[in-house]
Backbone of each chain as ProteinMPNN parsed JSONL, in Angstrom:
{"seq_chain_A": "MTLAWIAIGVLLGAASLLAVVRLMRGPTILDRALSVDVLLASAIAGIGAYAAFHREPTALPALLVLSLLGFLGSVSVSRFVARRQVAQTTEESGKGERG", "coords_chain_A": {"N_chain_A": [[1.155, 2.539, -25.648], [3.71, 1.247, -25.776], [5.204, 3.529, -26.24], [4.878, 4.859, -23.812], [6.29, 3.173, -22.088], [8.86, 3.5, -23.133], [9.167, 6.203, -22.562], [9.21, 6.124, -19.766], [11.635, 4.759, -19.32], [13.453, 6.573, -20.498], [13.091, 8.872, -18.92], [13.929, 7.957, -16.397], [16.583, 7.337, -16.97], [17.546, 9.897, -17.646], [17.203, 11.169, -15.196], [19.077, 9.772, -13.652], [21.409, 10.554, -14.962], [21.44, 13.316, -14.444], [21.696, 13.257, -11.682], [24.244, 12.182, -11.555], [25.671, 14.289, -12.649], [25.435, 16.202, -10.579], [26.775, 14.747, -8.69], [29.372, 14.829, -9.633], [29.909, 17.575, -9.626], [29.724, 18.421, -7.023], [29.238, 20.769, -4.375], [30.059, 20.02, -1.773], [30.729, 17.184, 0.396], [28.391, 16.239, 1.416], [26.464, 16.977, -0.459], [27.204, 15.199, -2.431], [26.692, 12.729, -1.222], [23.937, 12.96, -1.063], [23.232, 13.035, -3.791], [23.984, 10.503, -4.509], [22.076, 9.106, -3.132], [19.789, 9.866, -4.604], [20.458, 8.745, -7.032], [20.359, 6.07, -6.328], [17.647, 5.891, -5.75], [16.62, 6.243, -8.314], [17.651, 3.927, -9.43], [16.267, 1.971, -8.01], [13.711, 2.578, -8.912], [14.068, 2.0, -11.602], [14.652, -0.784, -11.605], [12.235, -1.597, -10.578], [10.535, -0.79, -12.652], [11.428, -2.481, -14.638], [10.678, -4.96, -13.506], [7.937, -4.579, -13.567], [7.443, -4.33, -16.288], [8.171, -6.831, -17.411], [6.52, -8.398, -15.955], [7.636, -9.742, -13.733], [8.287, -11.283, -10.815], [10.736, -11.864, -9.618], [12.543, -9.854, -9.265], [11.816, -8.42, -7.087], [12.82, -9.03, -4.393], [15.377, -7.875, -4.601], [14.73, -5.169, -4.718], [13.73, -4.913, -2.158], [16.046, -5.3, -0.558], [17.602, -3.131, -1.469], [16.029, -0.934, -0.685], [16.223, -1.19, 2.032], [18.981, -0.932, 2.604], [19.721, 1.428, 1.442], [19.847, 3.849, 2.858], [22.033, 3.686, 4.462], [24.438, 4.596, 3.379], [24.258, 7.475, 3.14], [23.78, 8.138, 5.797], [26.106, 7.183, 7.088], [28.059, 8.72, 5.835], [27.287, 11.258, 6.683], [27.622, 11.03, 9.463], [30.347, 10.656, 9.516], [31.283, 13.109, 8.5], [30.379, 14.824, 10.55], [31.87, 13.887, 12.74], [34.47, 14.371, 11.892], [34.422, 17.123, 11.75], [34.086, 17.772, 14.48], [36.52, 16.828, 15.476], [38.26, 18.573, 14.139], [37.5, 21.122, 15.188], [38.062, 20.759, 17.879], [40.781, 20.45, 17.763], [41.56, 22.948, 16.792], [40.561, 24.978, 18.561], [40.518, 23.849, 21.033], [38.378, 23.688, 22.718], [36.083, 23.401, 21.313], [32.815, 22.204, 20.673], [30.957, 21.064, 18.663], [28.662, 19.162, 17.156]], "CA_chain_A": [[1.702, 1.782, -24.509], [5.164, 1.129, -25.944], [5.779, 4.865, -26.075], [4.901, 5.158, -22.374], [7.416, 2.433, -21.492], [10.097, 4.169, -23.549], [9.259, 7.459, -21.814], [9.641, 5.791, -18.397], [13.064, 4.48, -19.358], [14.227, 7.789, -20.8], [13.032, 9.769, -17.763], [14.776, 7.428, -15.323], [17.974, 7.516, -17.384], [17.901, 11.317, -17.53], [17.33, 11.461, -13.762], [20.369, 9.246, -13.198], [22.487, 11.385, -15.521], [21.478, 14.588, -13.715], [22.265, 12.965, -10.365], [25.695, 12.005, -11.726], [26.228, 15.643, -12.824], [25.588, 16.796, -9.252], [27.797, 13.944, -8.006], [30.702, 15.276, -10.046], [30.146, 18.986, -9.342], [29.829, 18.649, -5.591], [30.594, 21.079, -3.94], [30.449, 19.389, -0.509], [30.567, 15.719, 0.416], [26.978, 15.948, 1.716], [25.779, 17.017, -1.755], [27.502, 13.963, -3.168], [25.921, 11.647, -0.597], [22.533, 13.158, -1.456], [23.013, 12.645, -5.187], [24.043, 9.036, -4.558], [20.738, 8.676, -2.717], [18.851, 10.019, -5.723], [20.861, 7.726, -8.013], [19.824, 4.799, -5.842], [16.187, 5.917, -5.929], [16.372, 5.988, -9.736], [17.936, 2.517, -9.694], [15.129, 1.206, -7.488], [12.597, 2.799, -9.833], [14.366, 1.293, -12.837], [14.445, -2.228, -11.39], [10.793, -1.777, -10.446], [9.921, -0.688, -13.982], [11.775, -3.752, -15.313], [9.816, -6.016, -12.965], [6.564, -4.349, -14.018], [7.357, -4.553, -17.734], [8.206, -8.26, -17.708], [5.666, -9.08, -14.968], [8.557, -10.718, -13.182], [8.433, -10.984, -9.385], [12.032, -12.242, -9.048], [13.344, -8.666, -8.981], [11.306, -7.716, -5.906], [13.742, -9.092, -3.254], [16.453, -6.887, -4.801], [14.155, -3.882, -4.304], [13.64, -4.951, -0.695], [17.385, -5.08, 0.001], [18.049, -1.768, -1.782], [15.307, 0.056, 0.12], [16.705, -1.294, 3.413], [20.379, -0.534, 2.764], [20.022, 2.665, 0.738], [20.111, 5.006, 3.688], [23.271, 3.511, 5.221], [25.498, 5.42, 2.791], [24.186, 8.896, 3.499], [23.91, 8.267, 7.252], [27.498, 7.02, 7.517], [28.818, 9.883, 5.375], [26.953, 12.383, 7.555], [28.286, 10.827, 10.755], [31.786, 10.854, 9.285], [31.518, 14.554, 8.394], [30.202, 15.418, 11.875], [32.974, 13.516, 13.615], [35.676, 15.06, 11.452], [34.282, 18.525, 12.154], [34.357, 17.849, 15.914], [37.962, 16.677, 15.666], [38.923, 19.805, 13.698], [37.263, 22.243, 16.1], [38.779, 20.543, 19.136], [42.197, 20.711, 17.507], [41.83, 24.365, 16.575], [40.264, 25.862, 19.682], [40.713, 23.177, 22.289], [37.164, 23.522, 23.507], [34.908, 23.379, 20.454], [31.986, 21.019, 20.826], [29.801, 21.193, 17.77], [28.477, 17.961, 16.36]], "C_chain_A": [[3.224, 1.682, -24.592], [5.853, 2.464, -25.715], [5.894, 5.227, -24.602], [6.063, 4.436, -21.699], [8.741, 3.089, -21.863], [10.286, 5.458, -22.755], [9.72, 7.202, -20.389], [11.149, 5.557, -18.361], [13.902, 5.725, -19.567], [14.253, 8.726, -19.586], [13.955, 9.28, -16.647], [16.25, 7.579, -15.681], [18.424, 8.957, -17.251], [18.066, 11.707, -16.07], [18.674, 10.983, -13.234], [21.507, 10.12, -13.701], [22.601, 12.702, -14.758], [22.057, 14.395, -12.319], [23.773, 12.797, -10.467], [26.374, 13.368, -11.936], [26.458, 16.301, -11.464], [26.672, 16.059, -8.47], [29.193, 14.424, -8.372], [30.974, 16.711, -9.607], [30.26, 19.292, -7.863], [28.885, 19.692, -5.074], [30.992, 20.414, -2.624], [30.19, 17.892, -0.586], [29.124, 15.344, 0.696], [26.139, 16.008, 0.44], [25.985, 15.708, -2.509], [26.736, 12.793, -2.575], [24.458, 11.729, -1.013], [22.296, 12.703, -2.894], [23.16, 11.137, -5.353], [22.702, 8.456, -4.126], [19.749, 8.745, -3.867], [19.158, 8.994, -6.816], [20.287, 6.368, -7.625], [18.316, 4.746, -6.002], [15.832, 5.658, -7.389], [16.62, 4.519, -10.067], [16.789, 1.642, -9.211], [13.947, 1.333, -8.444], [12.825, 2.027, -11.133], [14.158, -0.202, -12.71], [12.953, -2.521, -11.264], [10.097, -1.728, -11.794], [10.209, -1.95, -14.794], [10.85, -4.863, -14.855], [8.387, -5.852, -13.471], [6.424, -4.672, -15.501], [7.284, -6.043, -18.051], [7.271, -9.063, -16.819], [6.466, -10.138, -14.236], [8.806, -10.438, -11.707], [9.807, -11.29, -8.816], [12.883, -11.035, -8.708], [12.929, -7.999, -7.667], [12.208, -7.849, -4.672], [14.905, -8.102, -3.366], [15.971, -5.504, -4.373], [14.107, -3.786, -2.787], [14.988, -4.619, -0.066], [17.836, -3.643, -0.246], [17.348, -0.739, -0.895], [15.735, -0.018, 1.578], [18.079, -0.668, 3.578], [20.677, 0.842, 2.198], [20.419, 3.803, 1.636], [21.423, 4.891, 4.44], [24.364, 4.437, 4.701], [25.446, 6.844, 3.282], [24.332, 9.081, 5.011], [25.374, 8.168, 7.663], [28.345, 8.188, 7.041], [28.557, 11.081, 6.294], [27.646, 12.25, 8.899], [29.781, 11.1, 10.632], [32.112, 12.344, 9.223], [31.425, 15.203, 9.767], [31.406, 15.125, 12.754], [34.244, 14.256, 13.212], [35.625, 16.52, 11.857], [34.585, 18.688, 13.63], [35.854, 17.76, 16.167], [38.688, 17.954, 15.276], [38.742, 20.924, 14.709], [37.989, 22.017, 17.422], [40.276, 20.761, 18.939], [42.487, 22.204, 17.457], [41.658, 25.19, 17.841], [40.452, 25.181, 21.031], [39.453, 22.986, 23.108], [35.911, 23.4, 22.643], [34.129, 22.085, 20.617], [30.752, 21.182, 19.977], [29.685, 19.944, 16.949], [27.079, 17.948, 15.944]], "O_chain_A": [[3.937, 1.982, -23.634], [6.916, 2.544, -25.1], [6.882, 5.828, -24.181], [6.743, 5.006, -20.845], [9.635, 3.222, -21.026], [11.394, 5.781, -22.327], [10.526, 7.96, -19.85], [11.851, 6.08, -17.495], [14.924, 5.921, -18.909], [15.291, 9.301, -19.258], [14.67, 10.068, -16.028], [17.074, 7.904, -14.826], [19.537, 9.228, -16.801], [18.96, 12.483, -15.731], [19.335, 11.684, -12.469], [22.457, 10.398, -12.968], [23.704, 13.159, -14.456], [22.806, 15.237, -11.824], [24.506, 13.22, -9.573], [27.493, 13.589, -11.475], [27.515, 16.879, -11.211], [27.4, 16.666, -7.684], [30.094, 14.43, -7.534], [32.103, 17.053, -9.256], [30.832, 20.314, -7.484], [27.694, 19.515, -5.329], [32.188, 20.256, -2.379], [29.528, 17.4, -1.5], [28.663, 14.28, 0.283], [25.219, 15.21, 0.259], [25.067, 15.182, -3.138], [26.194, 11.962, -3.304], [23.817, 10.712, -1.282], [21.286, 12.065, -3.188], [22.535, 10.548, -6.235], [22.242, 7.452, -4.671], [18.97, 7.818, -4.089], [18.251, 8.446, -7.443], [19.797, 5.618, -8.469], [17.757, 3.704, -6.344], [14.871, 4.947, -7.683], [15.904, 3.928, -10.875], [16.381, 0.7, -9.891], [13.269, 0.352, -8.753], [11.886, 1.467, -11.7], [13.564, -0.829, -13.588], [12.458, -3.534, -11.759], [9.187, -2.513, -12.063], [9.356, -2.43, -15.54], [10.305, -5.612, -15.665], [7.705, -6.832, -13.769], [5.409, -5.223, -15.926], [6.454, -6.476, -18.849], [7.232, -10.289, -16.918], [6.039, -11.288, -14.125], [9.47, -9.457, -11.374], [10.049, -11.012, -7.642], [13.845, -11.154, -7.949], [13.624, -7.103, -7.187], [12.362, -6.866, -3.947], [15.366, -7.558, -2.363], [16.713, -4.754, -3.739], [14.397, -2.743, -2.202], [15.081, -3.782, 0.831], [18.388, -3.002, 0.648], [17.973, 0.205, -0.411], [15.63, 0.974, 2.3], [18.334, 0.038, 4.554], [21.758, 1.383, 2.431], [21.232, 4.643, 1.251], [21.895, 5.878, 5.005], [25.129, 5.0, 5.484], [26.438, 7.377, 3.778], [24.931, 10.057, 5.463], [25.846, 8.957, 8.481], [29.255, 8.616, 7.75], [29.476, 11.822, 6.64], [28.192, 13.221, 9.424], [30.397, 11.693, 11.518], [33.092, 12.795, 9.816], [32.266, 16.027, 10.127], [31.908, 16.016, 13.439], [35.004, 14.714, 14.066], [36.635, 17.098, 12.258], [35.269, 19.637, 14.013], [36.4, 18.517, 16.97], [39.611, 18.385, 15.966], [39.705, 21.606, 15.058], [38.481, 22.97, 18.027], [40.963, 21.209, 19.858], [43.491, 22.68, 17.987], [42.513, 26.013, 18.163], [40.536, 25.852, 22.059], [39.442, 22.224, 24.075], [34.801, 23.305, 23.168], [34.711, 21.003, 20.69], [29.652, 21.405, 20.48], [30.547, 19.686, 16.108], [26.65, 17.026, 15.25]]}, "seq_chain_B": "MTHQVIDWIAVGCLLTGALLSFAAGVGLVRFPDLLSRMHTAAKPQVLGLILILIGIGLRMWPESHVGVLVLIALFQILTVPVAGHIAGRVAYRTGRVRHDLIAVDDLQAELEGDGGTR", "coords_chain_B": {"N_chain_B": [[-10.414, -6.762, -21.313], [-10.783, -5.487, -18.747], [-8.223, -6.083, -17.868], [-6.703, -4.552, -19.596], [-7.375, -1.942, -18.862], [-6.41, -1.897, -16.231], [-3.709, -2.256, -16.781], [-3.15, 0.152, -18.092], [-3.572, 1.998, -16.025], [-1.517, 1.165, -14.341], [0.727, 1.755, -15.923], [0.429, 4.501, -15.987], [0.913, 5.15, -13.276], [3.603, 4.288, -13.056], [4.76, 6.014, -14.876], [4.321, 8.514, -13.694], [5.875, 8.17, -11.396], [8.419, 7.944, -12.579], [8.568, 10.492, -13.674], [8.688, 12.026, -11.326], [11.175, 11.185, -10.4], [12.79, 12.227, -12.412], [12.271, 14.951, -12.009], [13.49, 15.244, -9.539], [16.14, 14.872, -10.302], [16.528, 17.131, -11.97], [16.087, 19.131, -10.052], [18.226, 18.622, -8.336], [20.369, 19.475, -9.877], [19.723, 22.145, -10.415], [19.015, 23.569, -8.083], [20.014, 25.845, -5.429], [21.254, 25.324, -2.851], [22.185, 22.964, -0.204], [19.993, 22.267, 1.468], [17.663, 22.837, -0.02], [18.128, 21.098, -2.086], [17.913, 18.716, -0.718], [15.225, 18.761, -0.202], [14.088, 18.419, -2.78], [15.165, 15.965, -3.388], [13.927, 14.11, -1.798], [11.505, 13.497, -2.895], [11.282, 11.474, -5.077], [12.144, 9.382, -3.534], [10.211, 8.664, -1.682], [7.383, 9.274, -2.469], [7.571, 8.8, -5.255], [8.629, 6.204, -5.283], [6.562, 4.79, -4.022], [4.504, 5.145, -5.873], [5.608, 3.729, -8.027], [5.695, 1.179, -6.909], [2.951, 0.698, -6.604], [2.323, 0.622, -9.301], [3.772, -1.69, -10.069], [2.389, -3.627, -8.585], [-0.159, -3.458, -9.766], [0.442, -4.224, -12.373], [1.134, -6.879, -12.019], [-1.21, -7.998, -11.363], [-3.572, -10.745, -11.312], [-2.125, -11.917, -9.195], [-0.688, -10.074, -7.456], [2.161, -9.172, -5.627], [1.556, -8.277, -2.815], [2.455, -8.289, -0.168], [5.349, -8.192, -0.195], [5.651, -5.782, -1.585], [4.428, -3.864, 0.097], [6.145, -4.137, 2.229], [8.567, -3.17, 1.137], [7.845, -0.464, 0.683], [7.371, 0.282, 3.334], [9.909, -0.016, 4.586], [11.316, 1.919, 3.158], [9.926, 4.242, 3.848], [10.525, 4.294, 6.523], [13.336, 4.593, 6.581], [14.161, 6.766, 4.956], [13.436, 9.341, 6.169], [15.155, 9.244, 8.395], [17.754, 9.322, 7.284], [17.555, 11.788, 5.956], [17.122, 13.544, 8.082], [19.522, 13.281, 9.59], [21.428, 14.089, 7.721], [20.609, 16.747, 7.209], [20.892, 17.878, 9.746], [23.654, 17.613, 10.25], [24.573, 19.149, 8.111], [23.637, 21.717, 8.776], [24.925, 22.196, 11.228], [27.604, 22.097, 10.637], [27.927, 24.286, 9.126], [27.308, 24.243, 6.378], [25.188, 25.409, 5.116], [23.289, 27.772, 3.304], [22.733, 30.736, 4.702], [21.488, 33.039, 3.811], [19.416, 32.202, 2.256], [17.486, 31.169, 3.865], [14.301, 31.746, 5.132], [12.933, 31.885, 7.656], [14.626, 31.254, 10.571], [14.619, 29.317, 13.053], [16.244, 27.59, 14.45], [18.733, 28.759, 14.725], [18.384, 30.769, 16.724], [17.743, 29.089, 18.851], [20.125, 27.625, 19.141], [21.906, 29.646, 19.795], [20.785, 30.414, 22.169], [21.45, 28.467, 24.102], [24.175, 28.462, 24.086], [25.242, 26.998, 21.992], [25.824, 24.31, 22.462], [24.245, 22.126, 22.069]], "CA_chain_B": [[-10.832, -5.362, -21.165], [-10.369, -5.036, -17.415], [-6.769, -6.168, -17.806], [-6.105, -3.425, -20.309], [-7.555, -0.739, -18.04], [-5.474, -1.979, -15.106], [-2.368, -2.018, -17.328], [-2.966, 1.585, -18.356], [-3.407, 2.676, -14.73], [-0.172, 0.825, -13.864], [1.714, 2.532, -16.687], [0.322, 5.886, -15.519], [1.625, 5.247, -11.992], [5.039, 4.184, -13.308], [5.199, 7.222, -15.575], [4.388, 9.584, -12.698], [7.057, 7.921, -10.573], [9.606, 8.307, -13.356], [8.581, 11.958, -13.774], [9.181, 12.538, -10.045], [12.615, 10.923, -10.39], [13.412, 13.211, -13.298], [12.191, 16.25, -11.335], [14.531, 15.261, -8.517], [17.413, 15.095, -10.983], [16.609, 18.541, -12.375], [16.246, 19.93, -8.841], [19.585, 18.439, -7.822], [21.326, 20.275, -10.645], [19.366, 23.549, -10.51], [18.778, 24.256, -6.821], [21.245, 26.508, -5.015], [22.019, 24.848, -1.692], [21.961, 21.575, 0.196], [18.677, 22.012, 2.05], [16.656, 22.768, -1.081], [18.36, 19.855, -2.824], [17.338, 17.617, 0.055], [13.773, 18.822, -0.408], [13.707, 17.809, -4.049], [15.631, 14.583, -3.486], [13.078, 13.199, -1.028], [10.261, 13.169, -3.591], [11.232, 10.142, -5.669], [12.478, 8.336, -2.572], [9.013, 8.196, -0.996], [6.177, 9.282, -3.317], [7.871, 8.145, -6.523], [8.774, 4.761, -5.07], [5.252, 4.2, -3.734], [3.777, 5.082, -7.152], [6.181, 2.628, -8.815], [5.259, -0.087, -6.311], [1.541, 0.513, -7.002], [2.344, 0.199, -10.703], [4.187, -3.098, -10.132], [1.302, -4.452, -8.081], [-1.252, -3.503, -10.741], [0.875, -4.982, -13.546], [1.176, -8.313, -11.705], [-2.571, -8.443, -11.11], [-4.202, -10.779, -9.998], [-1.305, -12.368, -8.06], [0.271, -9.034, -7.109], [2.856, -9.547, -4.399], [1.282, -7.112, -1.979], [3.267, -8.33, 1.046], [6.701, -7.68, -0.461], [5.58, -4.375, -2.008], [4.17, -3.063, 1.289], [7.372, -4.172, 3.031], [9.518, -2.241, 0.512], [7.401, 0.905, 0.976], [7.534, 0.517, 4.775], [11.332, 0.203, 4.869], [11.749, 3.2, 2.594], [9.333, 5.321, 4.646], [11.224, 4.349, 7.815], [14.756, 4.942, 6.518], [14.437, 8.04, 4.285], [13.475, 10.473, 7.102], [16.348, 9.162, 9.256], [18.889, 9.82, 6.512], [17.368, 13.215, 5.712], [17.314, 14.258, 9.345], [20.932, 13.33, 9.996], [22.169, 14.908, 6.747], [20.288, 18.147, 7.429], [21.469, 18.311, 11.021], [25.104, 17.786, 10.077], [24.809, 20.274, 7.2], [23.431, 22.98, 9.481], [25.86, 22.425, 12.323], [28.956, 22.3, 10.141], [27.956, 25.526, 8.361], [27.225, 24.056, 4.924], [23.869, 25.887, 4.729], [23.332, 29.202, 2.938], [21.782, 31.393, 5.608], [20.721, 34.089, 3.124], [18.25, 31.609, 1.585], [16.508, 30.71, 4.854], [13.4, 32.844, 5.475], [12.792, 31.894, 9.113], [15.635, 30.356, 11.109], [14.39, 29.161, 14.491], [17.309, 26.805, 15.081], [19.822, 29.669, 15.068], [18.087, 31.353, 18.032], [17.837, 28.016, 19.849], [21.534, 27.286, 19.365], [22.545, 30.747, 20.52], [20.188, 30.478, 23.503], [22.159, 27.651, 25.104], [25.621, 28.484, 23.885], [25.665, 26.144, 20.891], [26.376, 23.033, 22.913], [23.378, 21.004, 21.736]], "C_chain_B": [[-10.366, -4.795, -19.828], [-8.85, -5.022, -17.3], [-6.111, -4.958, -18.473], [-6.203, -2.139, -19.485], [-6.551, -0.73, -16.898], [-4.052, -1.716, -15.586], [-2.125, -0.538, -17.56], [-2.792, 2.368, -17.062], [-1.995, 2.424, -14.201], [0.878, 1.65, -14.594], [1.662, 3.999, -16.283], [1.068, 6.099, -14.216], [3.138, 5.234, -12.213], [5.572, 5.459, -13.958], [5.3, 8.401, -14.607], [5.607, 9.417, -11.797], [8.336, 8.306, -11.292], [9.724, 9.817, -13.504], [9.113, 12.581, -12.483], [10.69, 12.347, -9.934], [13.348, 11.969, -11.229], [13.4, 14.597, -12.658], [13.252, 16.357, -10.249], [15.903, 15.494, -9.142], [17.59, 16.543, -11.382], [16.837, 19.43, -11.148], [17.643, 19.827, -8.272], [20.559, 19.353, -8.555], [21.03, 21.77, -10.496], [19.322, 24.278, -9.177], [20.072, 24.731, -6.186], [21.967, 25.911, -3.814], [21.5, 23.508, -1.197], [20.552, 21.33, 0.701], [17.602, 21.933, 0.974], [16.865, 21.52, -1.939], [17.814, 18.66, -2.061], [15.83, 17.575, -0.112], [13.378, 18.115, -1.702], [14.105, 16.334, -4.115], [14.709, 13.619, -2.763], [11.842, 12.767, -1.811], [10.278, 11.799, -4.259], [11.483, 9.044, -4.647], [11.237, 7.82, -1.862], [7.835, 8.12, -1.966], [6.418, 8.54, -4.624], [7.957, 6.641, -6.363], [7.424, 4.113, -4.826], [4.418, 4.106, -5.017], [4.27, 3.918, -8.0], [5.731, 1.287, -8.257], [3.795, -0.368, -6.636], [1.468, 0.022, -8.45], [2.734, -1.256, -10.848], [3.033, -4.001, -9.7], [0.167, -4.572, -9.088], [-0.86, -4.321, -11.972], [0.831, -6.483, -13.277], [-0.181, -8.826, -11.25], [-2.855, -9.73, -11.851], [-3.313, -11.297, -8.883], [-0.244, -11.302, -7.742], [0.862, -9.352, -5.738], [2.749, -8.416, -3.384], [2.185, -7.096, -0.747], [4.635, -7.72, 0.828], [6.646, -6.196, -0.789], [5.348, -3.463, -0.812], [5.422, -3.0, 2.156], [8.412, -3.197, 2.476], [9.145, -0.805, 0.861], [7.644, 1.241, 2.434], [8.993, 0.811, 5.109], [11.782, 1.569, 4.364], [11.204, 4.357, 3.43], [10.047, 5.438, 5.991], [12.622, 4.917, 7.683], [15.012, 6.314, 5.903], [14.418, 9.227, 5.257], [14.695, 10.456, 8.009], [17.548, 9.759, 8.524], [18.774, 11.329, 6.294], [17.615, 14.036, 6.96], [18.788, 14.402, 9.681], [21.725, 14.21, 9.029], [21.89, 16.396, 6.982], [20.914, 18.697, 8.696], [22.968, 18.578, 10.872], [25.393, 18.987, 9.18], [24.659, 21.597, 7.941], [24.554, 23.225, 10.473], [27.303, 22.529, 11.862], [29.011, 23.494, 9.184], [27.928, 25.341, 6.858], [25.871, 24.506, 4.394], [23.98, 27.366, 4.408], [22.274, 29.948, 3.741], [20.984, 32.494, 4.92], [19.488, 33.533, 2.431], [17.176, 31.157, 2.566], [15.645, 31.89, 5.269], [13.263, 32.981, 6.991], [13.747, 30.85, 9.674], [15.461, 30.253, 12.62], [15.562, 28.48, 15.182], [18.465, 27.704, 15.519], [19.618, 30.255, 16.466], [18.224, 30.311, 19.137], [19.291, 27.716, 20.181], [22.244, 28.39, 20.135], [22.052, 30.806, 21.955], [20.937, 29.658, 24.527], [23.641, 27.489, 24.754], [26.113, 27.522, 22.827], [26.229, 24.808, 21.3], [25.488, 21.86, 22.535], [23.68, 20.459, 20.371]], "O_chain_B": [[-9.666, -3.785, -19.766], [-8.259, -4.105, -16.73], [-5.114, -4.42, -17.991], [-5.257, -1.354, -19.414], [-5.919, 0.289, -16.617], [-3.275, -1.044, -14.907], [-1.045, -0.023, -17.27], [-1.976, 3.287, -16.991], [-1.348, 3.333, -13.68], [1.802, 2.181, -13.978], [2.69, 4.674, -16.233], [1.772, 7.095, -14.052], [3.866, 6.048, -11.645], [6.668, 5.925, -13.648], [6.24, 9.192, -14.682], [6.289, 10.389, -11.472], [9.231, 8.915, -10.705], [10.824, 10.369, -13.468], [9.887, 13.538, -12.522], [11.401, 13.223, -9.443], [14.373, 12.517, -10.822], [14.381, 15.335, -12.744], [13.845, 17.417, -10.053], [16.73, 16.219, -8.589], [18.652, 17.129, -11.172], [17.653, 20.352, -11.177], [18.195, 20.813, -7.783], [21.459, 19.934, -7.948], [21.955, 22.582, -10.454], [19.566, 25.484, -9.13], [21.117, 24.107, -6.37], [23.195, 25.983, -3.755], [20.508, 22.984, -1.703], [19.964, 20.292, 0.398], [16.726, 21.07, 1.034], [15.905, 20.95, -2.457], [17.315, 17.706, -2.658], [15.227, 16.503, -0.158], [12.446, 17.311, -1.718], [13.465, 15.545, -4.81], [14.701, 12.428, -3.073], [11.193, 11.786, -1.448], [9.358, 11.013, -4.03], [11.084, 7.898, -4.859], [11.199, 6.654, -1.472], [7.341, 7.03, -2.257], [5.581, 7.747, -5.057], [7.435, 5.887, -7.183], [7.146, 3.031, -5.341], [3.712, 3.12, -5.233], [3.476, 3.206, -8.615], [5.42, 0.366, -9.012], [3.422, -1.508, -6.909], [0.677, -0.859, -8.787], [2.134, -1.99, -11.632], [2.733, -5.001, -10.352], [-0.409, -5.647, -9.254], [-1.69, -5.02, -12.553], [0.531, -7.272, -14.174], [-0.293, -9.966, -10.799], [-2.404, -9.834, -12.992], [-3.675, -11.151, -7.716], [0.953, -11.59, -7.757], [0.15, -9.747, -4.814], [3.713, -7.695, -3.127], [2.636, -6.033, -0.321], [5.047, -6.831, 1.573], [7.491, -5.428, -0.329], [5.98, -2.413, -0.698], [5.733, -1.964, 2.744], [9.063, -2.481, 3.236], [9.995, -0.019, 1.279], [8.073, 2.35, 2.753], [9.288, 1.767, 5.827], [12.525, 2.284, 5.037], [11.911, 5.329, 3.694], [10.167, 6.532, 6.541], [13.072, 5.648, 8.565], [15.98, 6.975, 6.278], [15.316, 10.066, 5.182], [15.223, 11.511, 8.362], [18.269, 10.593, 9.072], [19.755, 12.061, 6.427], [18.241, 15.095, 6.906], [19.257, 15.49, 10.015], [22.587, 14.983, 9.449], [22.81, 17.213, 6.961], [21.403, 19.827, 8.727], [23.481, 19.611, 11.301], [26.324, 19.751, 9.434], [25.47, 22.505, 7.754], [25.08, 24.335, 10.555], [28.152, 23.004, 12.617], [30.018, 23.698, 8.506], [28.458, 26.174, 6.124], [25.44, 24.044, 3.338], [24.652, 28.124, 5.108], [21.077, 29.811, 3.493], [19.907, 32.853, 5.395], [18.6, 34.297, 2.052], [16.074, 30.799, 2.152], [16.164, 32.918, 5.706], [13.456, 34.066, 7.541], [13.682, 29.682, 9.289], [16.077, 31.004, 13.376], [15.847, 28.749, 16.349], [19.101, 27.457, 16.544], [20.532, 30.25, 17.292], [18.746, 30.596, 20.214], [19.653, 27.571, 21.348], [23.071, 28.124, 21.009], [22.793, 31.195, 22.857], [21.065, 30.066, 25.681], [24.266, 26.485, 25.098], [27.312, 27.249, 22.769], [27.029, 24.223, 20.57], [25.91, 20.71, 22.657], [23.038, 19.506, 19.93]]}, "name": "protein", "num_of_chains": 2, "seq": "MTLAWIAIGVLLGAASLLAVVRLMRGPTILDRALSVDVLLASAIAGIGAYAAFHREPTALPALLVLSLLGFLGSVSVSRFVARRQVAQTTEESGKGERGMTHQVIDWIAVGCLLTGALLSFAAGVGLVRFPDLLSRMHTAAKPQVLGLILILIGIGLRMWPESHVGVLVLIALFQILTVPVAGHIAGRVAYRTGRVRHDLIAVDDLQAELEGDGGTR"}
């Protein structure tokens, strides 16, 4: 049993580290937003594992908030990229309309 | 006795969820382009999270907080596809997708069909 708990912790930590590797390597901003999403998923899983280990329901509201707000980051980054691309194409060609 | 069995099932669920998280991390580092990375990243966000929530509920048996857990799963199921859809759409339309890796590309024909204004 203890070994299983340790394995859960190690796997989640390794997942976070790999997500951070992708976060640093990029290459585009969308890749980074995606890896932040995965980092957040690992964090949710980690808090959940903590709550399960200690049988402690006080961590559940935090999970609720994280699962609600987690997608705001990637959505806003995506919208930002789209808008910047539209601005660039309209500057360059005067008629570009790709969003 | 029953408690022990339920605990083992809960730990199994949590372990599978953690494994999915780890697989997503490996996929993020190993996969070649954004769309395939999005494919691997969605696994822990939905299936992994639901497995972890099942594990939490089983560990807190008999007063498992089913309402909050179902609410968490519901919010995640509602928000993850929205984020994935918008990220994929922006990635395709700003040319951050490797076209040599796509086997069938229906969207390309659609975009060319109406002059790329959609």
